[in-house]
LOLUMKOL-930515 format. One record per atom (N, C-alpha, C): z, x, y; atom name. Coordinates in steps of 0.02 Angstrom, whole numbers. Each point is the difference from the previous one (the first is absolute). Example, Ala and Ser with C-alpha at 12.3 -4.5 7.8 and 13.67 -1.06 7.14 Angstrom:
! residues 2
[[390 660 -284] N]
[[0 -45 59] CA]
[[0 45 60] C]
[[-36 -18 53] N]
[[3 42 59] CA]
[[37 -39 55] C]
! end
This chain:
! residues 190
[[-9 34 -73] N]
[[1 -43 69] CA]
[[3 40 64] C]
[[-39 -19 36] N]
[[1 47 67] CA]
[[47 -13 51] C]
[[25 43 37] N]
[[41 -15 54] CA]
[[-15 -10 58] C]
[[29 -37 57] N]
[[-36 -20 72] CA]
[[-23 69 44] C]
[[35 56 -10] N]
[[-9 64 24] CA]
[[-80 36 -25] C]
[[-16 -18 -65] N]
[[-47 22 -16] CA]
[[-94 -65 2] C]
[[45 -38 30] N]
[[-66 -48 4] CA]
[[-47 30 54] C]
[[26 0 55] N]
[[-54 24 51] CA]
[[-60 61 -19] C]
[[46 38 -36] N]
[[-32 73 -40] CA]
[[-57 -36 -39] C]
[[21 -40 -23] N]
[[-57 -21 -73] CA]
[[-73 -42 66] C]
[[35 -41 34] N]
[[-51 -31 44] CA]
[[-47 59 31] C]
[[42 43 38] N]
[[-53 55 34] CA]
[[-37 30 -49] C]
[[7 22 -55] N]
[[-23 9 -46] CA]
[[-72 -43 -30] C]
[[-2 -46 -12] N]
[[-14 -68 12] CA]
[[-95 22 59] C]
[[47 -5 44] N]
[[-55 6 56] CA]
[[-49 83 16] C]
[[20 26 -62] N]
[[-35 89 6] CA]
[[-82 -27 -11] C]
[[-10 -49 -26] N]
[[-79 -17 -19] CA]
[[-28 -47 64] C]
[[37 -16 44] N]
[[-29 -11 68] CA]
[[-50 38 42] C]
[[30 64 23] N]
[[-55 31 25] CA]
[[-61 13 -30] C]
[[-15 -6 -61] N]
[[-61 34 -41] CA]
[[-27 -67 -3] C]
[[34 -53 -17] N]
[[-55 -72 27] CA]
[[-40 -14 53] C]
[[61 36 57] N]
[[-30 -9 61] CA]
[[-65 60 16] C]
[[-2 49 -49] N]
[[-55 72 -6] CA]
[[-65 -42 -24] C]
[[-4 -44 -52] N]
[[-19 -19 -32] CA]
[[-47 -55 40] C]
[[47 -46 24] N]
[[-44 -51 19] CA]
[[-18 14 85] C]
[[23 52 43] N]
[[-39 35 48] CA]
[[-69 20 -8] C]
[[2 54 -54] N]
[[-62 23 -18] CA]
[[-58 -61 -38] C]
[[35 -26 -39] N]
[[-62 -42 -23] CA]
[[-20 -71 32] C]
[[33 -23 65] N]
[[-27 -36 53] CA]
[[-31 37 63] C]
[[17 49 14] N]
[[-39 29 49] CA]
[[-80 42 -21] C]
[[12 28 -57] N]
[[-58 49 -10] CA]
[[-56 -15 -10] C]
[[-3 -93 -27] N]
[[-82 -35 17] CA]
[[-1 -20 55] C]
[[40 -16 53] N]
[[-3 -3 73] CA]
[[-32 54 49] C]
[[34 57 -21] N]
[[-21 66 22] CA]
[[-64 8 -7] C]
[[-8 3 -72] N]
[[-78 6 -12] CA]
[[-58 -34 29] C]
[[15 -58 16] N]
[[-46 -38 15] CA]
[[16 -18 87] C]
[[16 44 30] N]
[[36 -6 88] CA]
[[-55 1 34] C]
[[-71 31 -7] N]
[[-44 -26 39] CA]
[[-14 -68 -10] C]
[[13 -37 -31] N]
[[-31 -84 6] CA]
[[40 -33 53] C]
[[-35 -46 24] N]
[[38 -31 65] CA]
[[40 -58 -36] C]
[[-21 -28 -73] N]
[[24 -45 -8] CA]
[[66 28 -39] C]
[[9 58 -21] N]
[[54 49 -39] CA]
[[60 -3 77] C]
[[-45 19 34] N]
[[46 20 76] CA]
[[29 -83 16] C]
[[-25 -52 -2] N]
[[16 -67 5] CA]
[[84 7 -46] C]
[[-29 11 -50] N]
[[63 -30 -70] CA]
[[51 53 19] C]
[[2 56 23] N]
[[46 46 -4] CA]
[[47 -24 66] C]
[[-34 -22 56] N]
[[32 -7 55] CA]
[[28 -63 1] C]
[[-40 -51 -39] N]
[[34 -73 -8] CA]
[[47 -3 -50] C]
[[4 30 -52] N]
[[39 -9 -61] CA]
[[51 40 -24] C]
[[-44 73 -6] N]
[[41 61 -37] CA]
[[35 38 49] C]
[[9 -1 38] N]
[[43 17 61] CA]
[[53 -33 20] C]
[[-9 -65 20] N]
[[67 -59 6] CA]
[[25 2 -82] C]
[[-14 1 -38] N]
[[36 10 -88] CA]
[[8 60 13] C]
[[-3 64 0] N]
[[25 58 9] CA]
[[73 -6 43] C]
[[-24 -14 44] N]
[[62 -15 60] CA]
[[52 -58 -17] C]
[[-3 -42 -34] N]
[[49 -60 -23] CA]
[[33 25 -68] C]
[[-21 45 -39] N]
[[9 51 -41] CA]
[[40 38 5] C]
[[-17 51 58] N]
[[50 68 41] CA]
[[60 -68 41] C]
[[0 -41 7] N]
[[65 -27 45] CA]
[[28 -36 -49] C]
[[-16 -20 -56] N]
[[41 -11 -59] CA]
[[34 54 -20] C]
[[-35 51 -10] N]
[[56 67 -43] CA]
[[59 15 51] C]
[[-35 3 74] N]
[[38 23 55] CA]
[[86 -51 2] C]
[[-28 -57 -1] N]
[[68 -47 15] CA]
[[39 18 -88] C]
[[-41 1 -49] N]
[[56 -22 -71] CA]
[[49 98 14] C]
[[-53 40 19] N]
[[38 76 8] CA]
[[48 -14 42] C]
[[-20 -53 54] N]
[[80 6 58] CA]
[[60 -46 -40] C]
[[-40 -55 -50] N]
[[78 -28 -35] CA]
[[4 46 -27] C]
[[-33 39 -48] N]
[[30 52 -32] CA]
[[21 57 8] C]
[[12 20 59] N]
[[14 61 34] CA]
[[73 30 -21] C]
[[59 -31 -20] N]
[[48 26 -21] CA]
[[-5 25 -81] C]
[[-58 -34 -23] N]
[[-2 -6 -66] CA]
[[-39 57 -55] C]
[[-8 47 -34] N]
[[-46 38 -40] CA]
[[-64 -18 23] C]
[[5 -59 -12] N]
[[-78 -45 -25] CA]
[[-45 5 74] C]
[[25 24 54] N]
[[-38 26 73] CA]
[[-54 28 -20] C]
[[28 72 -21] N]
[[-44 62 -2] CA]
[[-52 -22 -45] C]
[[-17 -12 -40] N]
[[-63 -32 -46] CA]
[[-42 -52 61] C]
[[24 -35 33] N]
[[-42 -67 37] CA]
[[-42 51 62] C]
[[52 31 15] N]
[[-23 38 63] CA]
[[-66 43 -20] C]
[[36 33 -55] N]
[[-50 52 -22] CA]
[[-49 -32 -18] C]
[[-17 -70 -27] N]
[[-46 -45 -12] CA]
[[-58 -5 53] C]
[[48 -14 62] N]
[[-34 -11 60] CA]
[[-41 59 2] C]
[[16 54 26] N]
[[-4 58 14] CA]
[[-73 23 -41] C]
[[4 -9 -87] N]
[[-58 23 -21] CA]
[[-62 -59 7] C]
[[28 -48 12] N]
[[-44 -58 -1] CA]
[[-48 25 71] C]
[[24 -2 56] N]
[[-33 -3 49] CA]
[[-32 71 15] C]
[[23 60 -32] N]
[[-28 56 8] CA]
[[-68 15 -57] C]
[[3 -26 -41] N]
[[-55 -9 -49] CA]
[[-59 -39 36] C]
[[31 -59 34] N]
[[-60 -55 4] CA]
[[-41 55 72] C]
[[44 14 52] N]
[[-17 41 45] CA]
[[-51 60 -32] C]
[[33 46 -54] N]
[[-42 56 -32] CA]
[[-63 -26 -30] C]
[[8 -62 -32] N]
[[-65 -38 -42] CA]
[[-66 -15 45] C]
[[29 -14 54] N]
[[-57 -27 63] CA]
[[-28 67 31] C]
[[45 42 12] N]
[[-24 70 15] CA]
[[-56 31 -34] C]
[[26 27 -65] N]
[[-32 41 -73] CA]
[[-75 -37 -3] C]
[[19 -77 -25] N]
[[-66 -30 -36] CA]
[[-58 16 13] C]
[[-4 -37 84] N]
[[-52 10 23] CA]
[[-30 65 9] C]
[[30 73 12] N]
[[-19 51 -3] CA]
[[-29 24 -49] C]
[[35 -9 -58] N]
[[-32 3 -72] CA]
[[-39 -23 -32] C]
[[-34 -71 28] N]
[[-30 -46 -33] CA]
[[-63 21 4] C]
[[-30 29 52] N]
[[-91 39 -15] CA]
[[22 55 -50] C]
[[15 30 2] N]
[[21 80 -63] CA]
[[-2 -60 -65] C]
[[54 -46 -6] N]
[[-6 -26 -68] CA]
[[-44 -20 -24] C]
[[-29 -47 50] N]
[[-58 -38 -13] CA]
[[-58 37 -19] C]
[[-16 69 33] N]
[[-48 46 -22] CA]
[[11 52 -46] C]
[[54 22 -2] N]
[[28 4 -85] CA]
[[-11 -16 -53] C]
[[11 -83 2] N]
[[-16 -49 -54] CA]
[[-82 -1 -26] C]
[[-35 -17 79] N]
[[-48 -17 -30] CA]
[[-56 67 -6] C]
[[12 66 26] N]
[[-40 45 -23] CA]
[[2 28 -51] C]
[[61 -33 -40] N]
[[4 28 -77] CA]
[[-55 -56 -38] C]
[[-16 -65 22] N]
[[-34 -49 -32] CA]
[[-72 2 19] C]
[[-12 55 45] N]
[[-66 -20 60] CA]
[[-28 86 12] C]
[[13 37 -51] N]
[[-24 92 16] CA]
[[-55 -5 11] C]
[[-59 -54 -49] N]
[[-46 30 -6] CA]
[[-61 -43 85] C]
[[53 -36 15] N]
[[-35 -8 61] CA]
[[34 35 50] C]
[[44 25 23] N]
[[-5 53 36] CA]
[[-49 62 -26] C]
[[-11 9 -41] N]
[[-38 48 -23] CA]
[[-83 -10 43] C]
[[-1 -54 -12] N]
[[-72 -29 8] CA]
[[15 20 94] C]
[[16 -22 24] N]
[[14 2 86] CA]
[[16 85 14] C]
[[21 51 -63] N]
[[37 57 34] CA]
[[-61 51 46] C]
[[-64 -8 -21] N]
[[-30 34 40] CA]
[[-43 -25 62] C]
[[21 -50 47] N]
[[-34 -36 42] CA]
[[60 -21 58] C]
[[-12 -26 50] N]
[[48 -24 60] CA]
[[-12 -86 -18] C]
[[52 -29 -32] N]
[[-21 -71 14] CA]
[[64 -28 -24] C]
[[-11 -69 5] N]
[[42 -49 -11] CA]
[[14 -13 -85] C]
[[62 13 -23] N]
[[4 -24 -80] CA]
[[17 -62 -41] C]
[[44 -14 72] N]
[[0 -79 -4] CA]
[[71 -30 42] C]
[[-15 -52 11] N]
[[49 -53 67] CA]
[[67 -2 -30] C]
[[50 36 22] N]
[[82 16 -10] CA]
[[19 -49 10] C]
[[9 -19 73] N]
[[50 -47 8] CA]
[[-17 -23 71] C]
[[20 -75 10] N]
[[-4 -34 66] CA]
[[41 -49 20] C]
[[20 2 70] N]
[[48 -43 28] CA]
[[-7 -32 69] C]
[[16 -46 13] N]
[[0 -19 83] CA]
[[-12 -63 16] C]
[[-43 -23 53] N]
[[-3 -60 14] CA]
[[-77 6 40] C]
[[-13 -61 -18] N]
[[-85 15 46] CA]
[[-3 32 77] C]
[[-35 37 -21] N]
[[-19 35 82] CA]
[[52 78 -7] C]
[[57 0 -41] N]
[[27 64 -12] CA]
[[31 24 -63] C]
[[-67 -28 -36] N]
[[11 36 -60] CA]
[[-15 100 -19] C]
[[35 3 -48] N]
[[5 81 -23] CA]
[[-29 -11 -70] C]
[[-48 61 -5] N]
[[-15 5 -51] CA]
[[-1 82 -32] C]
[[34 -4 -68] N]
[[17 80 -24] CA]
[[-63 0 -55] C]
[[-15 67 -2] N]
[[-54 15 -45] CA]
[[11 49 -64] C]
[[-12 24 -64] N]
[[7 48 -40] CA]
[[-68 27 36] C]
[[-1 65 5] N]
[[-57 44 18] CA]
[[8 72 -14] C]
[[-79 18 -22] N]
[[5 70 -25] CA]
[[-21 42 71] C]
[[9 69 -5] N]
[[6 39 41] CA]
[[-18 61 -15] C]
[[-57 31 -37] N]
[[20 61 -43] CA]
[[2 61 51] C]
[[-21 -9 77] N]
[[27 69 24] CA]
[[65 2 34] C]
[[37 -65 -36] N]
[[80 1 6] CA]
[[40 21 68] C]
[[-50 -34 50] N]
[[11 4 102] CA]
[[12 -61 21] C]
[[14 -51 -43] N]
[[5 -70 50] CA]
[[64 7 32] C]
[[44 10 -3] N]
[[54 -17 28] CA]
[[6 68 54] C]
[[-42 47 14] N]
[[6 48 34] CA]
[[-47 -25 66] C]
[[30 34 64] N]
[[-65 -24 76] CA]
[[-55 13 -20] C]
[[-54 -64 6] N]
[[-67 -2 -15] CA]
[[-20 -2 -72] C]
[[52 -6 -38] N]
[[-23 -9 -61] CA]
[[-19 -65 -3] C]
[[36 -41 23] N]
[[-21 -93 -16] CA]
[[-64 -12 39] C]
[[-4 28 54] N]
[[-79 -26 42] CA]
[[-67 33 -43] C]
[[46 84 -31] N]
[[-58 12 -52] CA]
[[-29 -43 -62] C]
[[51 -26 -12] N]
[[-2 -39 -49] CA]
[[-28 -55 -2] C]
[[20 -38 61] N]
[[-16 -75 3] CA]
[[-89 30 27] C]
[[-28 41 16] N]
[[-58 24 7] CA]
[[-25 13 -56] C]
[[32 -1 -41] N]
[[-48 20 -86] CA]
[[-8 -77 -31] C]
[[26 -26 4] N]
[[21 -64 -27] CA]
[[-57 -61 36] C]
[[4 13 62] N]
[[-48 -38 44] CA]
[[49 -49 47] C]
[[72 21 2] N]
[[25 -64 58] CA]
[[8 25 45] C]
[[18 -62 39] N]
[[14 22 76] CA]
[[105 -28 10] C]
[[31 -23 -58] N]
[[54 -12 11] CA]
[[56 62 19] C]
[[28 -18 27] N]
[[52 45 1] CA]
[[64 7 -35] C]
[[29 38 -22] N]
[[24 33 -65] CA]
[[107 -3 42] C]
[[27 -46 -18] N]
[[56 -7 36] CA]
[[51 48 -48] C]
[[1 -4 -61] N]
[[57 43 -31] CA]
[[-55 16 -64] C]
[[43 44 -16] N]
[[-42 45 -79] CA]
[[75 38 -19] C]
[[-22 1 -72] N]
[[61 34 -39] CA]
[[-10 23 -80] C]
[[-27 64 -7] N]
[[2 31 -41] CA]
[[22 -26 -53] C]
[[-42 -19 -51] N]
[[28 -7 -71] CA]
[[-15 54 -65] C]
[[-38 30 4] N]
[[-5 72 -22] CA]
[[-73 26 6] C]
[[-10 76 -15] N]
[[-54 38 35] CA]
[[-78 -50 6] C]
[[1 -3 67] N]
[[-89 -61 11] CA]
[[21 -72 -12] C]
[[40 -25 -18] N]
[[17 -61 -2] CA]
[[60 -33 64] C]
[[-27 -47 24] N]
[[55 -18 57] CA]
[[1 -81 -3] C]
[[46 -16 51] N]
[[22 -71 18] CA]
[[-40 -6 56] C]
[[-22 -34 29] N]
[[-18 -14 72] CA]
[[-1 -68 36] C]
[[29 -7 46] N]
[[6 -76 39] CA]
[[-33 4 65] C]
[[-19 -62 -13] N]
[[-60 -3 65] CA]
[[25 -80 33] C]
[[22 -2 57] N]
[[6 -67 51] CA]
[[-73 -55 23] C]
[[13 -45 -41] N]
[[-69 -57 42] CA]
[[-73 42 -21] C]
[[-4 28 -48] N]
[[-56 47 -10] CA]
[[-6 1 -64] C]
[[-11 -30 -64] N]
[[-43 15 -54] CA]
[[-47 53 -29] C]
[[29 30 -28] N]
[[-49 63 -29] CA]
[[-42 -32 -55] C]
[[-4 -61 -35] N]
[[-59 -28 -33] CA]
[[-40 -48 36] C]
! end
């Protein structure tokens, strides 16, 4: 039989799982939203549903930790709040910046023959991604640039001249030697 003095310790032990559950919930809910963060519909979903839900859960954890402040249960509750908010912020920061690299790695493993077919000439390999609304569209393309100078000064204008386009490249990201992702604004390359 347990005594009254052992009961709070047992309850605190029962809450040890709470930070792990908060971490799993934070990563599994934030990752798909962060992956598709350029989509306007996803933006609206995050602003109108996800962030209010996170704020509500955070408020609930704060109130619960305040009620349990003198109990050993307060530590896992506060830790859960910190873990959840840190992982959600970290996910929304890390996933969009690693998205193109992960997609390219996966795509190139299954489409290496397509990359070899375009390896000897400046060309657009495929439409990579597109986002925005009418009149403000952004298009990203996977392109080949055998001279590997697309990200250098003057390299983009030389590449555009070779592919016969007058578009302006607003961003370029090197994926590997001779392969880049370029982004245009309101000017499709195809």
